[in-house]
C-alpha positions in Angstrom: 0.0 0.0 0.0 1.0 3.6 -0.6 1.0 6.2 2.2 0.0 9.7 1.2 -1.6 12.8 2.6 -4.8 14.5 1.8 -7.2 17.1 3.1 -10.6 16.1 4.2 -13.0 18.8 5.4 -10.0 21.1 5.9 -8.0 18.6 8.0 -4.7 17.2 6.6 -4.7 13.4 7.1 -2.0 10.8 6.6 -3.7 7.8 5.0 -2.9 4.7 3.0 -4.8 3.5 0.0 -4.5 0.8 -2.7 -2.2 1.7 -5.6 -4.8 0.6 -8.1 -8.5 0.8 -8.5 -10.4 -2.4 -7.8 -13.7 -2.9 -9.7 -16.2 -5.4 -8.3 -19.8 -5.2 -7.4 -20.8 -6.4 -3.9 -24.3 -5.8 -2.5 -26.3 -6.3 0.6 -29.8 -5.2 1.8 -29.9 -1.9 3.7 -31.8 -3.6 6.6 -31.7 -1.5 9.8 -29.3 0.9 8.2 -32.4 2.4 6.7 -34.2 4.5 9.4 -37.6 6.0 8.5 -41.3 5.3 8.5 -42.3 8.2 6.3 -44.4 7.1 3.4 -42.9 9.7 1.1 -39.5 8.1 1.7 -40.4 4.5 1.9 -42.0 4.8 -1.5 -38.5 5.5 -2.8 -36.2 3.3 -0.7 -36.7 0.9 2.2 -34.9 -1.8 4.2 -35.0 -4.2 1.3 -33.1 -1.8 -1.0 -29.6 -2.9 -1.8 -26.5 -0.9 -1.0 -23.5 -1.9 -3.3 -19.8 -1.1 -3.4 -19.0 -0.7 -7.1 -15.4 0.2 -7.1 -12.7 1.1 -4.6 -9.1 2.1 -4.3 -9.4 5.8 -5.4 -7.9 8.6 -3.4 -11.0 10.7 -2.6 -14.1 10.5 -4.7 -16.5 13.4 -5.3 -18.8 15.1 -7.8 -20.9 12.3 -9.2 -22.9 13.2 -12.3 -25.1 11.0 -14.4 -24.8 11.7 -18.2 -27.3 10.1 -20.5 -25.1 10.4 -23.6 -22.6 8.2 -21.8 -25.1 5.9 -20.2 -23.0 6.3 -17.1 -21.8 8.3 -14.2 -18.7 10.5 -14.2 -17.1 11.4 -10.9 -13.9 13.1 -9.6 -10.9 11.6 -7.9 -9.7 14.9 -6.5 -6.1 14.2 -5.3 -5.4 12.3 -8.5 -6.8 15.2 -10.6 -8.8 12.7 -12.7 -12.4 12.0 -13.7 -13.7 8.5 -14.1 -16.7 7.1 -16.0 -18.7 4.2 -14.5 -21.1 2.9 -17.1 -24.4 1.2 -16.4 -23.0 -2.1 -17.7 -20.4 -2.0 -14.9 -17.4 -0.9 -17.0 -15.1 1.6 -15.4 -12.6 3.8 -17.3 -10.6 7.0 -17.0 -12.6 9.8 -18.5 -10.2 12.8 -17.9 -6.5 12.3 -17.3 -6.2 15.8 -15.9 -9.3 17.5 -14.5 -7.4 20.4 -12.8 -8.4 18.9 -9.5 -12.1 18.9 -10.1 -14.6 18.4 -7.3 -18.2 19.1 -8.4 -19.2 18.2 -11.9 -22.4 19.7 -13.6 -23.8 20.0 -17.1 -24.7 23.4 -18.5 -27.7 24.0 -20.8 -25.6 23.1 -23.9 -24.8 19.8 -22.1 -21.2 20.7 -21.8 -19.3 19.5 -18.7 -18.6 22.2 -16.2 -16.0 21.5 -13.5 -15.5 23.1 -10.1 -11.7 23.0 -10.1 -10.7 23.1 -6.5 -6.9 23.4 -6.4 -7.0 25.3 -9.7 -9.3 27.8 -8.0 -11.5 28.1 -11.0 -14.8 27.2 -12.7 -13.9 25.6 -16.0 -15.9 24.1 -18.9 -14.6 21.2 -21.0 -13.9 22.5 -24.6 -15.1 19.3 -26.2 -18.5 17.5 -26.0 -19.1 14.9 -23.3 -18.8 12.2 -25.9 -15.3 13.3 -26.7 -13.6 14.1 -23.4 -10.4 16.0 -23.2 -8.4 17.9 -20.6 -8.7 21.4 -22.2 -11.0 23.9 -20.6 -12.6 27.3 -21.1 -12.2 29.2 -17.8 -15.6 30.7 -16.8 -14.6 32.4 -13.5 -11.5 32.7 -11.2 -11.9 36.0 -9.3 -14.4 38.0 -7.4 -13.8 41.8 -7.3 -10.1 41.1 -8.3 -9.5 38.5 -5.6 -9.0 34.9 -6.5 -11.5 32.2 -5.4 -10.6 30.0 -2.5 -11.5 26.6 -3.9 -14.7 26.2 -6.0 -16.4 23.1 -4.7 -19.9 22.2 -5.7 -22.4 23.7 -8.1 -25.9 23.4 -9.5 -27.7 25.1 -12.5 -31.2 26.5 -12.5 -33.5 26.3 -15.5 -32.3 29.6 -16.9 -28.7 28.5 -17.0 -27.4 30.3 -13.9 -24.8 28.4 -12.0 -25.0 28.5 -8.1 -21.7 27.3 -6.5 -19.8 27.3 -3.2 -16.3 28.4 -2.5 -14.8 27.0 0.7 -11.0 26.8 1.3 -10.5 23.0 1.1 -8.4 23.1 -2.0 -5.8 25.4 -0.4 -2.8 23.6 1.1 -3.3 25.1 4.5 -7.1 25.6 4.3 -8.6 28.7 5.8 -5.3 29.9 7.1 -3.4 29.5 3.8 -1.1 32.4 3.0 -2.5 32.5 -0.6 -6.1 32.9 0.4 -7.3 36.2 -1.0 -11.0 36.4 -0.1 -11.7 37.2 3.5 -14.8 35.0 3.5 -16.1 31.7 2.1 -18.8 32.5 -0.4 -21.9 31.2 -2.0 -22.0 32.6 -5.5 -24.1 32.6 -8.7 -22.6 33.0 -12.1 -25.5 34.1 -14.3 -26.0 32.9 -17.9 -25.0 36.4 -19.0 -21.6 36.0 -17.2 -22.2 38.2 -14.2 -20.8 36.9 -10.9 -22.9 37.7 -7.8 -22.0 37.0 -4.2 -25.1 35.6 -2.5 -23.9 34.8 1.1 -20.5 35.5 2.7 -21.5 34.4 6.3 -21.2 30.7 6.2 -18.0 29.3 7.7 -17.4 26.3 5.4 -20.1 26.2 2.6 -19.8 22.9 0.8 -22.6 20.9 -1.0 -25.3 22.8 -2.8 -28.7 21.8 -4.2 -31.6 23.6 -5.9 -35.2 22.5 -6.1 -36.5 21.7 -9.6 -38.4 24.9 -9.9 -35.4 26.9 -8.7 -37.2 28.5 -5.8 -35.3 26.9 -2.9 -31.6 26.5 -2.4 -29.9 24.3 0.2 -26.3 24.7 1.3 -24.4 22.2 3.5 -21.9 23.6 6.0 -18.9 21.3 6.8 -17.8 22.8 10.2 -17.3 20.9 13.4 -18.8 23.9 15.2 -21.8 24.2 12.8 -22.4 20.8 11.2 -25.6 21.9 9.5 -27.8 22.4 6.5 -29.2 25.8 5.5 -32.2 26.6 3.4 -32.9 29.8 1.4 -35.6 31.2 -0.8 -34.4 32.2 -4.3 -35.8 35.5 -5.4 -36.5 36.4 -9.1 -33.4 38.6 -9.2 -31.4 35.5 -7.9 -30.8 37.0 -4.5 -31.4 34.9 -1.5 -33.8 35.5 1.5 -35.4 33.6 4.3 -32.1 31.9 5.5 -32.8 29.1 7.9 -30.6 26.5 9.6 -33.0 23.6 9.1 -30.9 20.8 10.7 -27.8 20.6 12.8 -26.1 17.3 13.5 -25.6 16.8 17.2 -22.6 15.1 18.8 -24.3 11.7 18.6 -24.6 12.1 14.8 -20.9 12.8 14.3 -19.7 9.3 13.5 -18.0 9.8 10.1 -17.8 13.0 8.2 -19.7 16.3 8.0 -22.5 17.7 5.8 -21.4 17.6 2.1 -23.0 17.0 -1.3 -26.8 16.7 -2.0 -29.2 15.9 -4.8 -33.0 16.3 -5.1 -35.1 13.3 -6.1 -37.8 13.9 -8.7 -40.4 13.5 -5.9 -39.0 16.5 -4.1 -37.0 14.8 -1.3 -33.4 16.0 -0.8 -30.8 13.2 -0.3 -27.9 14.8 1.6 -24.5 13.3 2.7 -23.5 13.9 6.3 -22.2 12.4 9.5 -22.6 8.7 9.4 -24.3 8.4 6.0 -27.3 10.0 4.3 -29.9 12.4 5.6 -33.2 12.8 3.7 -35.1 16.1 4.0 -38.3 17.4 2.5 -38.5 20.7 0.6 -38.9 22.6 3.9 -35.8 21.0 5.5 -37.7 18.6 7.8 -35.8 15.4 8.3 -37.6 12.4 6.8 -35.1 9.6 7.5 -31.5 8.4 7.5 -29.4 5.8 5.8 -26.4 4.7 7.9 -23.2 4.1 5.9 -20.0 3.1 7.6 -17.8 5.4 5.6 -17.2 9.1 5.0 -19.7 10.0 2.3 -19.1 13.0 0.2 -21.8 13.3 -2.5 -24.7 11.7 -4.3 -26.4 11.7 -7.7 -29.3 9.9 -9.3 -29.4 8.3 -12.7 -31.9 9.8 -15.1 -34.5 7.1 -14.4 -34.2 7.6 -10.6 -33.7 3.9 -10.2 -30.2 4.2 -8.7 -28.6 6.5 -6.2 -24.9 6.8 -6.7 -22.7 7.7 -3.7 -19.1 8.8 -3.6 -17.6 7.8 -0.2 -14.0 8.2 0.7 -12.0 5.9 -1.7 -15.1 4.1 -3.1 -18.0 4.4 -5.5 -21.3 3.0 -4.1 -24.9 2.8 -5.1 -28.4 2.1 -3.6 -31.2 0.6 -5.6 -34.4 2.6 -5.6 -38.0 1.6 -6.2 
């Protein structure tokens, strides 16, 4: 095994991982790891749903995104600066040899791949179509009022083509205290379809995962802070400003088994599947907790396939999935 160092939630860890990725699907029923009796949730997933490990041996997986044109899921391996493709038939391949340390991956309205390039401190768009991947990028944004981003992390588009994204300090070698940090805050931004960059919130300590309701009226942001391990909800106004900020759920000390609040995705039925301490938290549109799925790993992000039959999960050095109804 190879010993290396990486930053997880702003903490530098010395870890060991396998020198090569191992592909092999192993599954088991969720059983008591699924904790809910809410009908809205049990109509999607229950104790009989299977949780599977699809591949392992990565450095740190993030940014899962289903792409219909590829009939598969792309996801980032951040320390390796790569993007992988896991196809529905179980095939795994390298998709981008150099992603500029991408974290979040999203598709714009032209179905071009947009990457939140953490250590590159940029928002980039792949120059080629998703069917012809290549490590050349158009840079969409790098600075706010002349100061360089911290480390663009996760993003989501609304129906108009405006990109909401978070900018914590995780990609900086020394995190929030890094000497090269230029912005005095960690921001939530929107890059409009016209190219205007707007700061939406500068008050969150470590904004991380971000999710938008289908109609674009509600925004959730996860905060990965030991002192404020929480999820926040906002109303999105017609001018793209935010209002009605609420901390809808804070993980207490008993919840803090593995990890902190991170990536999120909305199911088509309106439930929000969010990664957090000890696994997954499922909220309704108002932020009320509907249930939990315990996963014995540090989970980072989630994505659904287009049929909403599978929930894909990036967790530490693995790619996982849960079958849905």
